[in-house]
N, C-alpha and C positions, 0 to 999 in steps of 0.2 A: 527272654527265652535262654534256656540253659542246655548246652550240648555236653553230653558225657562221651568222651572218646574211648575207644577200646583200651583195656588195661595195658600199661607199659608202652604206649604209642611212642615211637621214636620221632622227635620233631625234626629229624633230618630226613625221614622217609618220604617217599613220593606221595604216600597217602595223606600224610599231614600237611605237606606243602599245597597239595591240590585242594584240601579242605580249607586251609587257612586263607589261600588266595581267593577262593569263592567267597568266603565270608567277608574279606576285605572289600570286595566289590558291592556288597549289599548297600542300597541307599538309606540314608537318614537313621543310621544306627552306629554305635560304637562296640568295639570288640575287646573284651578283656579275658586273659587267660590266667588259669589259676591251677597250680599243681598240688595234689594231695598225696603225700608220701606215707604209705602204710608199711606194715611189717613185711609183707610179701610182694606188694606191687605198688606202682605209681599210677595214679589216675590224673588225667588232664580234663579239666572242665573249662569250657569256653562260654562266657556270658555274652549274649547279644542285648545291648541296652538301647532302648529308644523305641520307635514305632515299629513293633514287630507284628502287629496285627495283620498286615498284608503279606507277610512272608509265607511261603508254601512249606508247611511243616514236613510234609512227605518228601519234598525235594531235599531239604536240608538233612533229613534222616537217612537219605540214600547216599550222602557224602562218604567217601571211602574210609575216613578214620572215625566216623560218628557211630557210636553204639546205640544211643538213644536220645531223644529230645524231650525236655520237660518245659512246660509252661510254668513260669514263676510268678508269684505275687509281687506287689511293689515293695513290700517291707522285707527286710532281712533276706536280700537277694542271694547273698553268698552263704550266710550262716543258716538260712531258713531250711526246713525240711521240704516244703512244697509238695506235700503228699506222695513223696517218692521214698519208699522204704529201702531202696538199694543204695542210696548215696552213702558215701563213706561218713562215718561218724568217729570223731576223736583223732588222736595223733600219738606218735611216740617221740619221746625226747630223752636223750642220755640214758637210754636203757629202761625208762619208766613208761608204761602205757597209761594214757588218759582218754577215757571215752565214757559213754552213757552206761556201759555194762560193768564197770568195776569201781573200786573205791580205793583212794589213797588218803593217808593221813598226814597232815602237815602241822605237827605240834612243835612249838619252839617259842623263842623270845619275841614279844611284840616289838621291843627295842633292844639292840645290843648294848650292854653296859660295861662288860669287862671280858677279857680273855678267859679268866677263870669260869665265869658263868657260861660262856659259850661252850667251853670244853665240857663242863658237867652236863649241859643239855645234850650235846652230840654224843657223849658217852652213854647217857641213859637211853638215847634213841637206838643206838647200836645194840645195847643189851636187850632191848625189847623188839629186835627185829625190824626196825623201821629205817627207810632210806630217804625220807624226805623231811624237810622242816621249814620253818619260817624264821627270818632273822631280819629285824627292821634296822637299816643302816641310816635311812633318810626318813624323818618322822615330821610330816606336816602336822602342826598343832593349832588349835583354836586360839590359845593364849600365846602371843609372840615371846613371852618370857619363859615359856615351858622348854624343856629339853627337846631339841630338835633332831637328835640322833648324832652319832659320831661321823656319819658320812663315809667318804672313801678311806679315811684312816683305819677303820676296823675291817675293811674288806679283806686285806691279805690274810690276817689270822683267821677270819671266818671261813675263807676258802681252804686254807691249809688244814685247818681242823676238820672241815667237812671231809677232806680226802683222807685224813688220818682215820675217821670213824666210819667211812664208807657211805657218806650221805651224798646221794646222786643229784638231788634237786633241791634248791633253796628258793622260796618265795621271798622276794625283796621289793618293797614299794619304791617307786621312783616318782619324782614329781617335776623333773626337768630332763631335757634330752641330754644334758651333759652327764647326768647320773647313768645313762645307758653307756656312754662313752667310758666312764670311770670303771663300771662293772666289767665291760668287755676288756679293757685294758689290763685290769687287775687279774682276770682270769687267765689272760695270756701270760703274764708275768709269773704267775704261780704254777704255771703248767697245767691249766685246766683240771684241777682235781675233782671238780664238781660242775653242776650245771645251775642255771638261774632261770626262774619264772619272773617276768617283770610284772609286779603288782600295781594296779592303778586303783588308788584309794577312792572312797566314796565322794570326797571333795573335788576329785578331778574327773569324775564320770562324764562331765561335759566340758572338759578342757580339750576342745576339739583339735587344737594344734598339737598337744601332747599325744592325743590318740592317733593322729596321722603320723607323727614321728615313730611311735612304737609300731605302728602298722607297716611302715615302709621297711623297717629292718627285719631281716629273716633269721637272725641268730637266735633270738629268745622267744619262747611262747609268752602269752600274756594272760593274766588273771585280772578281770575287771570286776570290781565291786559295784553293786547296785548304788545308784546315787540315792542318798538318804531322803531326799525331798522331791523326787520326780517319779513319774509313773513307771511301771514295768516296761511298757513300750518304749518310753524315751530311753531307758537304760539298755534295752536290747539294741536300739539304734545306735547307741554309743559303741556297742560291741561291733556293730556292722561297719563303723568307721575304721576300725582296726582291719577288718577283712577287706574292705574296699580298697585299702592301700596295699594289699598283698599278703598280709599275715592273718591267716584263718586259724592258726593254732591258738585258739582262745577258750578260756574257761571262765564261766559266768558265776559270780559269787553273790549269794544272798546274805545279807548282814544285818537285816532288821531296818525298820523304817522309823525316822524321827518324827514323833507325834506326842501330844500331850496324853494320849491314851496308852502309852507304853508303860507308864509307871506301874509297879516299882522297878521294872527292868529299864535298861539303858535305852533300848529301842524296841519297837514292836516286832516280834518275831514273825518273819514272813516265809517260813520254810514250807508252807502249803503250796508255794509257787515252784517248788523243785519239778514236779511233773508237767507243770505248765511250760516251763522253759524247755523242758526236754521235748514236749510235743511241738512247740513252735520252731525250735532250732535244733541244730546238730552238736551244740556245745555241751561238754561236760558241765555239770553243775556243782558248785561248791557251796557249803554253808559255814557260817562263822559264828558259832554259838557264843564265843567270848564276848564279841562286840555287841551281840544282841542282848544277852542277859546283863553283862557288865558287873557282876558280883559273885561271890562264893557263897551265896545264901543257899540253905539246905532246906528241902522240903520235909514234911513229917515222916515220909517213908525212909529218910536217912540218905537219899541221894541228892547231890548237888543239882541246883536247877540248870547249870551249864550241861550236866549229863542228860537231863531230860530234854533239853532243847536239841542237843546233838542227836539224840535218839529219834526225835521227831523229824529232823532232816533226813537221817539215814533210812528210816522206815518208810520215808516217802520216796526213796530212790537216790539220794545225794551220791555224787561220785568223788567228792573230796570234802575233807574237814580241815578247816583252818582254825587252830586253837591254841590259846596262850598257856604256856608253862613257864616256870621260872624256878631255879633252885632256891632262891630266898625271895619270895614275892614282896616281903616288906622292904627290901632294898631295891626293887625294881624302879627305874627312872620313869616308866610309862605303864600305866594300866596294871599296877601291882595288885590291887584289890580283886581283880577278876582273874588272875593267873592261877593255874593249878600247880600243885607241888610235884616234884619229880617222883616221889614215892606213890603218887596217884596215878602215874602214868600207866603201869600195868593194869590197874583197875579200870581205868578209862578205856583202854584198848579192848579189854574183856567185855566191857559193856557195849562198845562199838560192834564188836563181833556178834553179840546177842541180837542187836538191832538189825544188823546186816543179814543174818540168817532169818530173821522174821520177815524181812522184805523179800528175800529169795522164796520163802514159802507162800508169800502172797502172790508172787509171780506165777507160782505153780497153780494157784487158784485160778488166776487169769487164763492159763492155758486150758484148764478144765472148762471154764465158761466158754472159751472159744470152740472147744471140741463139741460142746453141747449145742451151740448155736449152729454149727455146721451139719448137725444130724438131721 
């Protein structure tokens, strides 16, 4: 059972204290509180976990701080929609809004390799009106002898250059709790010129201790990539691990499935699941066309297949795109063959806008359908 309190409820107020004390006395259940910070108001949600079948819903709904009561399903208790259209969707972080209603582009380096390339990337983003990027500092690799990333040594110049070029949010993959500490410490040392989303890679989608650690910290949002060899439900439950520990500022990323049927692409593109994740959960949904396609192959129409995959995700309603660019892809230390060139960035963004406009027009069709059904 989920209780939605009145907006901006003061936890020092008599109404909250009376409500909270009543809930604490309920038998055979656990009480968990979660705050949702929006642009204009703060919402408090209280989860009653356990045997709730015998609880009097009307009695609980009458508690002074409670606005409404929702029966929740067993899965995705915090991140799920639970057939309630009024629940808050999305979050704000460092001046950037993330929700199921907008679109953010995170174009950047799969792996940081040099100060020069980072600066060229940041400059290109600024010139094209972008304020988000991806920068890989820690790189888990299948081959133990492959480049594993520069780690914390590259963070100072990445953050300082982000501040110089107005980049507000950087997606950085982490594989260990010490990486979170290193990122936090470096941001503090450099004067917090930017913000960071902690990216959880596909290999760590079921690293439950890492998920719990990222969930317990409240400083950074999380971007969880779907596990490449597990079901969608299992991956969504991995996201629920984050929320259950206290951090519900989670973005879910579709990056393709590893299967023998994916050839000639690197992974089987699964962007048809964008609306499915949006229907089941309140998470913004990201697509990663670079790691789905895995090449710069061009179709007969003259468009790169990465462009086509991106458009598929956006026209299905994606809220974020994570895509690889590099000033000199041939010199990239990780995934160079799939990286786009910097001079392709404005063309890519224009194609993104075309796909987004098509999606919004499709939404207008849905409104027409709904109006006809209501007649």
